[in-house]
C-alpha positions, 0 to 999 in steps of 0.5 A, a space after each residue: 920463156 921469153 919476156 914477150 911470151 910471158 906478156 902474151 900469156 898474161 894477156 891471154 889470162 886477162 882475155 879469158 877472164 874479161 872478154 866473152 867467148 864467141 867460139 860457139 857462135 856462127 862466125 858469119 853472123 857476128 858483128 864487126 866488133 865481135 869479129 875484131 874481138 875474135 881476131 884479137 883473142 886469136 892473135 894473143 893465143 897464137 903468140 902465147 903458145 910455144 
């Protein structure tokens, strides 16, 4: 496992513990800040996976 992936895995664990889960909500009705949070969580998850 590379250092980069281990950093993203740690970020993913922090996101899961600290940030709200917005996946069950209608993505069209989210505010801009909520959409940014969803995009950030997606980016971290994509980089944490092999």
